[in-house]
MMTF fields as JSON, N, C-alpha, C and O atoms, coordinates in Angstrom:
{
  "mmtfVersion": "1.0.0",
  "mmtfProducer": "UNKNOWN",
  "numBonds": 463,
  "numAtoms": 464,
  "numGroups": 116,
  "numChains": 1,
  "numModels": 1,
  "chainsPerModel": [1],
  "groupsPerChain": [116],
  "chainIdList": ["A"],
  "bondAtomList": [4, 2, 8, 6, 12, 10, 16, 14, 20, 18, 24, 22, 28, 26, 32, 30, 36, 34, 40, 38, 44, 42, 48, 46, 52, 50, 56, 54, 60, 58, 64, 62, 68, 66, 72, 70, 76, 74, 80, 78, 84, 82, 88, 86, 92, 90, 96, 94, 100, 98, 104, 102, 108, 106, 112, 110, 116, 114, 120, 118, 124, 122, 128, 126, 132, 130, 136, 134, 140, 138, 144, 142, 148, 146, 152, 150, 156, 154, 160, 158, 164, 162, 168, 166, 172, 170, 176, 174, 180, 178, 184, 182, 188, 186, 192, 190, 196, 194, 200, 198, 204, 202, 208, 206, 212, 210, 216, 214, 220, 218, 224, 222, 228, 226, 232, 230, 236, 234, 240, 238, 244, 242, 248, 246, 252, 250, 256, 254, 260, 258, 264, 262, 268, 266, 272, 270, 276, 274, 280, 278, 284, 282, 288, 286, 292, 290, 296, 294, 300, 298, 304, 302, 308, 306, 312, 310, 316, 314, 320, 318, 324, 322, 328, 326, 332, 330, 336, 334, 340, 338, 344, 342, 348, 346, 352, 350, 356, 354, 360, 358, 364, 362, 368, 366, 372, 370, 376, 374, 380, 378, 384, 382, 388, 386, 392, 390, 396, 394, 400, 398, 404, 402, 408, 406, 412, 410, 416, 414, 420, 418, 424, 422, 428, 426, 432, 430, 436, 434, 440, 438, 444, 442, 448, 446, 452, 450, 456, 454, 460, 458],
  "bondOrderList": [1, 1, 1, 1, 1, 1, 1, 1, 1, 1, 1, 1, 1, 1, 1, 1, 1, 1, 1, 1, 1, 1, 1, 1, 1, 1, 1, 1, 1, 1, 1, 1, 1, 1, 1, 1, 1, 1, 1, 1, 1, 1, 1, 1, 1, 1, 1, 1, 1, 1, 1, 1, 1, 1, 1, 1, 1, 1, 1, 1, 1, 1, 1, 1, 1, 1, 1, 1, 1, 1, 1, 1, 1, 1, 1, 1, 1, 1, 1, 1, 1, 1, 1, 1, 1, 1, 1, 1, 1, 1, 1, 1, 1, 1, 1, 1, 1, 1, 1, 1, 1, 1, 1, 1, 1, 1, 1, 1, 1, 1, 1, 1, 1, 1, 1],
  "groupList": [{"groupName": "MET", "atomNameList": ["N", "CA", "C", "O"], "elementList": ["N", "C", "C", "O"], "formalChargeList": [0, 0, 0, 0], "bondAtomList": [1, 0, 2, 1, 3, 2], "bondOrderList": [1, 1, 2], "singleLetterCode": "M", "chemCompType": "L-PEPTIDE LINKING"}, {"groupName": "ASP", "atomNameList": ["N", "CA", "C", "O"], "elementList": ["N", "C", "C", "O"], "formalChargeList": [0, 0, 0, 0], "bondAtomList": [1, 0, 2, 1, 3, 2], "bondOrderList": [1, 1, 2], "singleLetterCode": "D", "chemCompType": "L-PEPTIDE LINKING"}, {"groupName": "GLU", "atomNameList": ["N", "CA", "C", "O"], "elementList": ["N", "C", "C", "O"], "formalChargeList": [0, 0, 0, 0], "bondAtomList": [1, 0, 2, 1, 3, 2], "bondOrderList": [1, 1, 2], "singleLetterCode": "E", "chemCompType": "L-PEPTIDE LINKING"}, {"groupName": "THR", "atomNameList": ["N", "CA", "C", "O"], "elementList": ["N", "C", "C", "O"], "formalChargeList": [0, 0, 0, 0], "bondAtomList": [1, 0, 2, 1, 3, 2], "bondOrderList": [1, 1, 2], "singleLetterCode": "T", "chemCompType": "L-PEPTIDE LINKING"}, {"groupName": "ALA", "atomNameList": ["N", "CA", "C", "O"], "elementList": ["N", "C", "C", "O"], "formalChargeList": [0, 0, 0, 0], "bondAtomList": [1, 0, 2, 1, 3, 2], "bondOrderList": [1, 1, 2], "singleLetterCode": "A", "chemCompType": "L-PEPTIDE LINKING"}, {"groupName": "SER", "atomNameList": ["N", "CA", "C", "O"], "elementList": ["N", "C", "C", "O"], "formalChargeList": [0, 0, 0, 0], "bondAtomList": [1, 0, 2, 1, 3, 2], "bondOrderList": [1, 1, 2], "singleLetterCode": "S", "chemCompType": "L-PEPTIDE LINKING"}, {"groupName": "VAL", "atomNameList": ["N", "CA", "C", "O"], "elementList": ["N", "C", "C", "O"], "formalChargeList": [0, 0, 0, 0], "bondAtomList": [1, 0, 2, 1, 3, 2], "bondOrderList": [1, 1, 2], "singleLetterCode": "V", "chemCompType": "L-PEPTIDE LINKING"}, {"groupName": "ARG", "atomNameList": ["N", "CA", "C", "O"], "elementList": ["N", "C", "C", "O"], "formalChargeList": [0, 0, 0, 0], "bondAtomList": [1, 0, 2, 1, 3, 2], "bondOrderList": [1, 1, 2], "singleLetterCode": "R", "chemCompType": "L-PEPTIDE LINKING"}, {"groupName": "LEU", "atomNameList": ["N", "CA", "C", "O"], "elementList": ["N", "C", "C", "O"], "formalChargeList": [0, 0, 0, 0], "bondAtomList": [1, 0, 2, 1, 3, 2], "bondOrderList": [1, 1, 2], "singleLetterCode": "L", "chemCompType": "L-PEPTIDE LINKING"}, {"groupName": "GLY", "atomNameList": ["N", "CA", "C", "O"], "elementList": ["N", "C", "C", "O"], "formalChargeList": [0, 0, 0, 0], "bondAtomList": [1, 0, 2, 1, 3, 2], "bondOrderList": [1, 1, 2], "singleLetterCode": "G", "chemCompType": "PEPTIDE LINKING"}, {"groupName": "HIS", "atomNameList": ["N", "CA", "C", "O"], "elementList": ["N", "C", "C", "O"], "formalChargeList": [0, 0, 0, 0], "bondAtomList": [1, 0, 2, 1, 3, 2], "bondOrderList": [1, 1, 2], "singleLetterCode": "H", "chemCompType": "L-PEPTIDE LINKING"}, {"groupName": "PRO", "atomNameList": ["N", "CA", "C", "O"], "elementList": ["N", "C", "C", "O"], "formalChargeList": [0, 0, 0, 0], "bondAtomList": [1, 0, 2, 1, 3, 2], "bondOrderList": [1, 1, 2], "singleLetterCode": "P", "chemCompType": "L-PEPTIDE LINKING"}, {"groupName": "PHE", "atomNameList": ["N", "CA", "C", "O"], "elementList": ["N", "C", "C", "O"], "formalChargeList": [0, 0, 0, 0], "bondAtomList": [1, 0, 2, 1, 3, 2], "bondOrderList": [1, 1, 2], "singleLetterCode": "F", "chemCompType": "L-PEPTIDE LINKING"}, {"groupName": "GLN", "atomNameList": ["N", "CA", "C", "O"], "elementList": ["N", "C", "C", "O"], "formalChargeList": [0, 0, 0, 0], "bondAtomList": [1, 0, 2, 1, 3, 2], "bondOrderList": [1, 1, 2], "singleLetterCode": "Q", "chemCompType": "L-PEPTIDE LINKING"}, {"groupName": "CYS", "atomNameList": ["N", "CA", "C", "O"], "elementList": ["N", "C", "C", "O"], "formalChargeList": [0, 0, 0, 0], "bondAtomList": [1, 0, 2, 1, 3, 2], "bondOrderList": [1, 1, 2], "singleLetterCode": "C", "chemCompType": "L-PEPTIDE LINKING"}, {"groupName": "TYR", "atomNameList": ["N", "CA", "C", "O"], "elementList": ["N", "C", "C", "O"], "formalChargeList": [0, 0, 0, 0], "bondAtomList": [1, 0, 2, 1, 3, 2], "bondOrderList": [1, 1, 2], "singleLetterCode": "Y", "chemCompType": "L-PEPTIDE LINKING"}, {"groupName": "TRP", "atomNameList": ["N", "CA", "C", "O"], "elementList": ["N", "C", "C", "O"], "formalChargeList": [0, 0, 0, 0], "bondAtomList": [1, 0, 2, 1, 3, 2], "bondOrderList": [1, 1, 2], "singleLetterCode": "W", "chemCompType": "L-PEPTIDE LINKING"}, {"groupName": "ILE", "atomNameList": ["N", "CA", "C", "O"], "elementList": ["N", "C", "C", "O"], "formalChargeList": [0, 0, 0, 0], "bondAtomList": [1, 0, 2, 1, 3, 2], "bondOrderList": [1, 1, 2], "singleLetterCode": "I", "chemCompType": "L-PEPTIDE LINKING"}],
  "groupTypeList": [0, 1, 2, 3, 4, 5, 6, 7, 8, 3, 1, 4, 4, 4, 9, 8, 8, 5, 7, 8, 4, 5, 6, 10, 9, 11, 8, 0, 12, 10, 13, 5, 9, 9, 14, 14, 1, 9, 5, 4, 11, 0, 14, 15, 11, 4, 9, 2, 12, 7, 3, 9, 1, 5, 1, 6, 8, 8, 4, 2, 8, 7, 6, 2, 9, 0, 1, 2, 11, 6, 11, 12, 16, 0, 5, 7, 9, 13, 10, 1, 8, 16, 7, 10, 3, 7, 8, 6, 6, 1, 6, 6, 2, 9, 7, 9, 5, 9, 12, 5, 8, 2, 4, 11, 2, 9, 6, 7, 12, 8, 17, 7, 5, 10, 8, 6],
  "groupIdList": [1, 2, 3, 4, 5, 6, 7, 8, 9, 10, 11, 12, 13, 14, 15, 16, 17, 18, 19, 20, 21, 22, 23, 24, 25, 26, 27, 28, 29, 30, 31, 32, 33, 34, 35, 36, 37, 38, 39, 40, 41, 42, 43, 44, 45, 46, 47, 48, 49, 50, 51, 52, 53, 54, 55, 56, 57, 58, 59, 60, 61, 62, 63, 64, 65, 66, 67, 68, 69, 70, 71, 72, 73, 74, 75, 76, 77, 78, 79, 80, 81, 82, 83, 84, 85, 86, 87, 88, 89, 90, 91, 92, 93, 94, 95, 96, 97, 98, 99, 100, 101, 102, 103, 104, 105, 106, 107, 108, 109, 110, 111, 112, 113, 114, 115, 116],
  "secStructList": [7, 7, 1, 1, 1, 3, 3, 3, 3, 7, 2, 2, 2, 2, 2, 2, 2, 2, 2, 2, 2, 2, 2, 2, 7, 1, 3, 3, 3, 3, 3, 7, 7, 7, 6, 6, 6, 6, 6, 7, 7, 3, 3, 3, 3, 6, 6, 1, 1, 7, 7, 7, 6, 6, 3, 3, 3, 3, 3, 3, 3, 7, 7, 6, 6, 7, 1, 1, 7, 3, 3, 3, 3, 3, 3, 2, 2, 2, 2, 2, 2, 2, 6, 6, 3, 3, 3, 3, 3, 3, 3, 3, 3, 1, 7, 7, 7, 6, 6, 1, 6, 6, 4, 4, 4, 6, 3, 3, 3, 3, 3, 3, 3, 3, 3, 7],
  "xCoordList": [9.526, 8.374, 7.12, 7.091, 6.103, 4.854, 3.978, 3.69, 3.551, 2.742, 1.25, 0.457, 0.832, -0.592, -1.169, -2.375, -0.362, -0.838, -0.118, 1.089, -0.83, -0.173, -0.334, -1.266, 0.588, 0.58, 0.742, 1.593, -0.07, 0.104, -0.028, -0.474, 0.365, 0.338, -0.697, -0.881, -1.376, -2.173, -1.205, -0.036, -1.695, -0.855, -0.381, 0.76, -1.267, -0.9, 0.229, 1.156, 0.161, 1.208, 2.527, 3.587, 2.465, 3.684, 4.318, 5.539, 3.504, 4.032, 4.694, 5.75, 4.07, 4.654, 5.959, 6.931, 5.995, 7.235, 8.357, 9.501, 8.03, 9.035, 9.6, 10.81, 8.72, 9.181, 10.035, 11.08, 9.589, 10.352, 11.719, 12.711, 11.771, 13.042, 14.016, 15.227, 13.507, 14.405, 15.094, 16.163, 14.492, 15.068, 15.86, 16.951, 15.312, 15.852, 16.601, 17.206, 16.573, 17.211, 16.29, 15.079, 16.852, 16.033, 15.157, 15.549, 13.959, 12.955, 12.522, 12.833, 11.802, 11.188, 9.9, 9.742, 8.978, 7.783, 7.859, 8.41, 7.297, 7.054, 5.695, 5.37, 4.916, 3.612, 3.578, 3.665, 3.447, 3.524, 2.172, 1.993, 1.209, -0.069, -0.022, -0.974, 1.074, 1.223, 0.432, -0.148, 0.413, -0.402, 0.139, -0.644, 1.437, 2.015, 1.775, 1.584, 1.782, 1.613, 0.216, -0.054, -0.672, -2.053, -2.252, -3.242, -1.367, -1.371, -1.216, -1.517, -0.761, -0.468, 0.892, 1.78, 1.061, 2.391, 3.342, 3.022, 4.477, 5.463, 6.548, 7.053, 6.898, 7.912, 9.201, 9.202, 10.286, 11.591, 12.64, 12.425, 13.774, 14.902, 15.265, 15.232, 15.603, 15.919, 16.956, 17.99, 16.667, 17.583, 17.48, 18.084, 16.728, 16.631, 15.828, 16.12, 14.825, 14.047, 14.61, 14.662, 15.022, 15.602, 14.512, 13.641, 14.568, 13.63, 14.335, 15.564, 13.534, 14.112, 13.144, 12.254, 13.328, 12.507, 11.041, 10.186, 10.738, 9.344, 8.652, 7.541, 9.31, 8.765, 8.697, 9.466, 7.755, 7.555, 7.689, 7.075, 8.492, 8.606, 7.46, 7.438, 6.509, 5.334, 5.551, 5.022, 6.315, 6.474, 7.692, 8.186, 8.156, 9.139, 8.466, 8.37, 8.004, 7.166, 8.009, 8.956, 7.666, 8.368, 7.606, 6.386, 8.354, 7.782, 8.535, 9.764, 7.786, 8.399, 9.293, 8.893, 10.498, 11.446, 12.341, 13.297, 12.048, 12.9, 13.777, 13.296, 15.069, 16.016, 15.83, 16.022, 15.459, 15.346, 13.909, 13.168, 13.506, 12.147, 12.032, 13.034, 10.801, 10.522, 10.011, 8.879, 10.833, 10.367, 9.221, 9.236, 8.23, 7.091, 7.114, 6.841, 7.44, 7.526, 6.307, 5.734, 5.925, 4.84, 5.235, 5.862, 4.865, 5.146, 4.407, 3.302, 5.013, 4.429, 3.045, 2.146, 2.863, 1.569, 0.491, -0.622, 0.812, -0.137, -0.414, -1.554, 0.633, 0.48, -0.435, -1.239, -0.321, -1.193, -2.664, -3.518, -2.954, -4.334, -4.782, -5.96, -3.861, -4.196, -3.774, -3.809, -3.386, -2.79, -3.725, -3.254, -5.021, -5.965, -6.523, -7.679, -5.683, -6.118, -5.175, -4.02, -5.679, -4.872, -4.769, -5.773, -3.575, -3.324, -3.052, -2.336, -3.627, -3.392, -2.872, -3.539, -1.675, -1.102, -1.615, -1.419, -2.272, -2.84, -2.32, -1.589, -2.696, -2.321, -3.588, -4.432, -3.712, -4.846, -4.313, -3.207, -5.111, -4.72, -4.774, -5.562, -3.931, -3.891, -2.529, -1.816, -2.195, -0.877, -0.903, -1.76, 0.043, 0.198, 1.245, 1.425, 1.923, 2.948, 4.168, 4.541, 4.776, 6.002, 7.188, 8.222, 7.067, 8.178, 8.247, 9.305, 7.152, 7.105, 7.51, 7.162, 8.243, 8.829, 7.826, 8.178, 6.587, 5.623, 4.977, 4.258, 5.207, 4.538, 4.643, 3.63, 5.796, 5.875, 5.118, 4.933, 4.679, 4.005, 2.519, 1.862, 1.981, 0.558, -0.341, -1.553, 0.255, -0.476, 0.047, 1.05, -0.659, -0.174, -0.513, -1.513, 0.347, 0.064, -1.029, -1.132, -1.829, -2.954, -3.087, -2.883, -3.427, -3.671, -5.163, -5.966, -5.503, -6.865, -6.733, -5.866, -7.579, -7.451, -8.729, -9.834, -8.533, -9.638, -9.457, -8.394, -10.471, -10.407, -10.336, -10.944, -9.576, -9.517, -10.184, -10.237],
  "yCoordList": [-26.214, -25.482, -26.263, -27.488, -25.567, -26.195, -26.45, -25.525, -27.683, -28.03, -27.88, -27.985, -27.633, -27.532, -26.196, -26.096, -25.19, -23.88, -23.512, -23.727, -22.967, -22.506, -20.995, -20.42, -20.372, -18.924, -18.65, -19.241, -17.762, -17.327, -15.818, -15.173, -15.266, -13.827, -13.473, -14.215, -12.344, -11.801, -11.177, -10.952, -10.902, -10.231, -8.868, -8.469, -8.164, -6.844, -6.966, -6.155, -7.962, -8.162, -8.55, -8.059, -9.421, -9.819, -8.615, -8.463, -7.755, -6.559, -5.61, -5.048, -5.43, -4.562, -5.149, -4.418, -6.452, -7.089, -6.898, -6.637, -7.027, -6.845, -5.423, -5.227, -4.439, -3.041, -2.814, -2.168, -3.346, -3.171, -3.85, -3.314, -5.024, -5.745, -4.984, -5.051, -4.262, -3.497, -2.373, -1.913, -1.93, -0.865, -1.435, -0.953, -2.463, -2.945, -4.269, -4.692, -4.925, -6.235, -7.333, -7.129, -8.505, -9.637, -9.258, -8.464, -9.851, -9.492, -10.694, -11.841, -10.403, -11.435, -10.871, -9.656, -11.769, -11.402, -12.021, -13.107, -11.315, -11.9, -11.417, -10.234, -12.333, -11.996, -12.481, -13.677, -11.513, -11.871, -11.959, -12.743, -11.162, -11.118, -10.245, -10.224, -9.524, -8.669, -7.39, -7.09, -6.637, -5.417, -4.315, -3.545, -4.216, -3.089, -3.169, -2.14, -4.363, -4.477, -4.942, -5.14, -5.122, -5.449, -6.727, -6.858, -7.643, -8.944, -8.838, -9.798, -7.711, -7.566, -8.183, -8.161, -8.734, -9.239, -8.066, -7.114, -8.138, -7.071, -7.495, -8.615, -6.601, -6.873, -6.149, -4.948, -6.903, -6.369, -6.776, -7.722, -6.073, -6.619, -7.979, -8.136, -8.939, -10.288, -10.219, -9.566, -10.906, -10.982, -9.835, -9.895, -8.786, -7.65, -8.006, -7.52, -8.847, -9.312, -10.669, -11.594, -10.78, -12.04, -13.032, -12.741, -14.189, -15.263, -16.263, -16.31, -17.066, -18.057, -19.189, -19.454, -19.856, -21.014, -20.667, -21.552, -19.401, -19.004, -18.641, -18.111, -18.927, -18.621, -19.876, -20.819, -19.872, -20.987, -20.453, -19.445, -21.129, -20.773, -21.458, -22.684, -20.666, -21.225, -21.424, -22.372, -20.553, -20.638, -19.847, -18.97, -20.18, -19.372, -18.97, -19.758, -17.733, -17.244, -16.854, -16.077, -17.392, -17.085, -15.99, -16.051, -14.995, -13.892, -13.82, -13.767, -13.819, -13.754, -12.523, -11.413, -12.741, -11.645, -11.415, -10.644, -12.07, -11.937, -13.178, -14.303, -12.962, -14.07, -14.951, -16.165, -14.345, -15.095, -15.143, -14.173, -16.273, -16.333, -15.427, -15.032, -15.11, -14.27, -15.194, -15.672, -15.453, -16.317, -15.655, -14.447, -16.457, -15.969, -16.676, -17.872, -15.929, -16.438, -15.982, -14.926, -16.785, -16.423, -16.857, -17.9, -16.051, -16.446, -17.753, -17.974, -18.597, -19.908, -19.766, -20.549, -18.787, -18.573, -18.226, -18.748, -17.344, -16.989, -18.206, -18.457, -18.948, -20.145, -21.17, -21.814, -21.323, -22.259, -21.899, -22.782, -20.606, -20.153, -20.286, -20.526, -20.134, -20.079, -21.321, -21.31, -22.367, -23.513, -24.2, -24.931, -23.992, -24.641, -23.652, -23.75, -22.705, -21.709, -21.684, -22.101, -21.197, -20.861, -19.342, -18.65, -18.833, -17.403, -16.799, -17.376, -15.644, -14.906, -13.53, -12.784, -13.201, -11.878, -10.959, -11.222, -9.884, -8.925, -7.536, -7.37, -6.552, -5.155, -4.315, -4.484, -3.416, -2.484, -1.067, -0.867, -0.097, 1.297, 1.641, 1.075, 2.57, 3.002, 2.73, 1.816, 3.513, 3.391, 2.346, 2.365, 1.444, 0.435, 0.87, 2.064, -0.083, 0.187, 0.841, 0.532, 1.732, 2.36, 1.426, 1.788, 0.231, -0.717, -1.536, -2.073, -1.64, -2.458, -1.622, -0.445, -2.234, -1.486, -0.789, 0.192, -1.265, -0.651, 0.605, 1.294, 0.925, 2.055, 3.362, 4.051, 3.743, 5.008, 4.997, 6.049, 3.82, 3.691, 4.056, 4.143, 4.273, 4.582, 3.363, 3.485, 2.193, 0.918, 0.071, 0.399, -1.027, -1.944, -3.367, -3.63, -4.281, -5.699, -6.111, -5.568, -7.061, -7.537, -9.04, -9.525, -9.771, -11.211, -11.465, -10.943, -12.272, -12.807, -14.287, -14.951, -14.809, -16.222, -16.979, -16.439, -18.247, -19.131, -20.439, -21.054, -20.868, -22.142, -23.297, -23.263, -24.326, -25.537, -26.68, -27.788],
  "zCoordList": [43.802, 43.336, 43.701, 43.587, 44.132, 44.551, 43.34, 42.581, 43.145, 41.992, 42.259, 41.324, 43.524, 43.818, 43.392, 43.168, 43.276, 42.843, 41.562, 41.447, 40.609, 39.397, 39.317, 39.879, 38.613, 38.447, 36.962, 36.298, 36.459, 35.076, 35.005, 35.954, 33.871, 33.641, 32.588, 31.622, 32.766, 31.677, 30.674, 30.986, 29.478, 28.482, 28.992, 28.756, 29.689, 30.229, 31.248, 31.243, 32.112, 33.117, 32.448, 32.836, 31.452, 30.736, 30.047, 30.077, 29.426, 28.778, 29.751, 29.462, 30.911, 31.934, 32.46, 32.65, 32.695, 33.147, 32.134, 32.508, 30.867, 29.822, 29.85, 29.741, 29.997, 30.08, 31.325, 31.256, 32.457, 33.701, 33.617, 34.111, 32.994, 32.868, 31.975, 32.188, 30.982, 30.107, 30.869, 30.467, 31.962, 32.791, 33.966, 34.272, 34.627, 35.897, 35.814, 36.798, 34.668, 34.541, 35.054, 35.147, 35.391, 35.852, 37.047, 37.902, 37.08, 38.082, 38.907, 38.584, 39.975, 40.807, 41.402, 41.523, 41.774, 42.522, 43.904, 44.084, 44.881, 46.201, 46.678, 46.577, 47.191, 47.752, 49.192, 49.468, 50.111, 51.525, 52.196, 53.127, 51.735, 52.436, 53.674, 54.455, 53.864, 55.03, 54.917, 53.873, 56.002, 56.056, 55.166, 54.609, 55.015, 54.284, 52.789, 52.141, 52.23, 50.782, 50.399, 49.214, 51.357, 51.065, 50.285, 49.565, 50.406, 49.738, 48.226, 47.516, 47.72, 46.293, 46.001, 46.854, 44.799, 44.445, 44.24, 43.527, 44.852, 44.755, 43.772, 43.838, 42.869, 41.853, 42.24, 42.511, 42.259, 42.647, 41.618, 40.86, 41.581, 40.838, 41.458, 42.679, 40.627, 41.107, 42.214, 42.073, 43.328, 44.452, 45.436, 46.507, 45.105, 46.025, 47.274, 48.367, 47.11, 48.262, 48.665, 47.854, 49.894, 50.361, 50.73, 51.55, 50.126, 50.445, 51.345, 51.406, 52.044, 52.953, 53.198, 52.39, 54.328, 54.674, 54.866, 54.819, 55.08, 55.281, 53.962, 53.97, 52.825, 51.509, 50.645, 50.834, 49.686, 48.767, 47.341, 46.993, 46.519, 45.109, 44.364, 44.248, 43.858, 43.181, 41.691, 41.112, 41.068, 39.614, 39.17, 39.878, 37.985, 37.28, 35.978, 35.038, 35.945, 34.857, 33.655, 33.776, 32.508, 31.261, 30.517, 30.36, 30.069, 29.303, 27.986, 27.963, 26.893, 25.574, 25.468, 25.819, 24.982, 24.82, 26.025, 25.944, 27.138, 28.328, 28.442, 28.311, 28.686, 28.757, 29.984, 29.918, 31.094, 32.344, 32.829, 32.673, 33.421, 33.983, 35.206, 35.802, 35.561, 36.727, 37.833, 37.758, 38.862, 39.955, 40.713, 40.949, 41.091, 41.868, 43.215, 43.306, 44.252, 45.624, 46.42, 46.152, 47.389, 48.298, 49.7, 49.886, 50.679, 52.062, 52.36, 51.867, 53.154, 53.471, 54.107, 53.801, 54.979, 55.619, 54.611, 54.683, 53.666, 52.607, 51.725, 51.335, 51.421, 50.585, 51.257, 50.584, 52.555, 53.272, 53.081, 53.001, 53.008, 52.806, 51.349, 51.085, 50.411, 48.99, 48.22, 46.989, 48.887, 48.203, 47.217, 46.345, 47.324, 46.405, 45.379, 44.968, 44.977, 43.998, 42.809, 42.899, 41.718, 40.553, 40.572, 40.737, 40.406, 40.514, 39.141, 38.323, 38.909, 37.67, 38.064, 38.782, 37.585, 37.828, 36.722, 35.536, 37.131, 36.19, 36.544, 37.521, 35.754, 35.979, 35.941, 35.06, 36.895, 36.914, 37.104, 37.608, 36.696, 36.893, 38.373, 39.131, 38.765, 40.156, 40.748, 40.332, 41.69, 42.316, 43.413, 44.296, 43.342, 44.377, 45.382, 45.625, 45.956, 46.954, 46.329, 45.198, 47.065, 46.604, 46.539, 45.979, 47.099, 47.101, 45.82, 45.492, 45.097, 43.896, 42.681, 42.587, 41.756, 40.644, 39.738, 39.084, 39.68, 38.772, 39.342, 38.619, 40.601, 41.261, 40.472, 40.348, 39.936, 39.191, 37.859, 37.247, 37.407, 36.115, 36.18, 35.143, 37.39, 37.52, 37.432, 37.252, 37.558, 37.548, 38.699, 39.332, 38.952, 39.98, 39.587, 38.918, 40.021, 39.821, 40.8, 41.9, 40.391, 41.182, 40.955, 39.842, 42.005, 41.892, 41.783, 42.556, 40.815, 40.72, 40.993, 40.425, 41.853, 42.219, 41.89, 41.932, 41.562, 41.214, 41.979, 41.904, 42.707, 43.43, 42.445, 41.375, 42.83, 42.01, 42.717, 42.185]
}
């Protein structure tokens, strides 16, 4: 896990993760910065997105009431650009990518970043 960047959740994001986990089981995030997902964090059932040497595990996010942490992965290229930031996963209204589990909820996960 990379200690130079930290990731935390807003209360809204934690609540949404808890609801999604009750339906889909253990979850994971991946943020690629690619064109298709617009650099939004994508939420998947744990293990559905294959990570590898081109990805960095930034955090294992703990959510009250969830048995397992939610790993937060980022592509190495994106991490190289954002390595000096603190990341906050939030939720906003509006439809995000159809690949992320929250898409049918009418909301989307969003990253807010702060330079350190």
